[in-house]
N, C-alpha and C positions, 0 to 999 in steps of 0.2 A: 187680814188687811185692817189698817187703822184709818181713822179719819184723815190724818195728815197724808198718808199714802194715797188715799182716794183723791184728795184735792190735787196732788201731784199728777196723778194719772189723768184726771179731767182736764187740767191745764195743758198737759202734753197732747191731748186729743182735740184741743181747741174748743172745749165746751165753755160757753158763756157763763161767767160766775153768777150772773143774775138768775140763772136757771136752777140754782140749788143753794142750800144752806146746810152746813154740817155741825153748827153749834147750837142747834135747837131753836134758833130765832126763826120766827115765822113771818115771811113777807108774802104779799100776794103773788100768785102765779109762779110758784117755784116748788121744787121738791125739797123736803126737809128731812134731815136725819137728826134724831134726838134720843137721849137716854130716857127710857121709860121704866115704869115699875117692873122689875123682873127681867129687864133686857133693854132692847132698842126698838125704836119705831121709825118707819119711813112713811111719809104721807105727802100728798099734794095739797098745798095751801092756796086757797082761793077765796077772796072776800070774807076772810075770817073763819072759813070752814076748813076742816081736815077731811079730805076725800081719799079714797083708795088706800086707806091706812093698812099697813102690814106690820106685824110684830115679829121680832127676832130674838133669839136667845143670846146671840153674841154680836159684838161689834163687826167682826169679820163677815158674818152672814148679811147684816144690814148694809155694810159698805158694798159688798159684791152685788146685792140686789140693786142698790142705788146706781152703781156704775153701769150695770146692764140697762137699766131704764133710761138713763141719760144718754148713753151711746146709741140706743136704738132709735132715738128721735132726732133726725137731722136738723130740726128746728132749734135744737139746743146749741148749735155751733155758733161761734162768734162770726159776725158778719165782717167781711173785708171792707 
């Protein structure tokens, strides 16, 4: 899976775009996917801190992990 495919899936599932970033930019209270030395990183950004950081060898692994995390939390869905 690629980042663009991840975004397509998240949009189709109604995940609020404010809940994530896939371009490595870090904003408060969102899950971030970024290219890291030797692979990819996914972490939760909050008040300038990176928490719950996980490292992955491939973009596919990082995207699948991020998809699962975002879909598992119903609070990430857009509000009607």
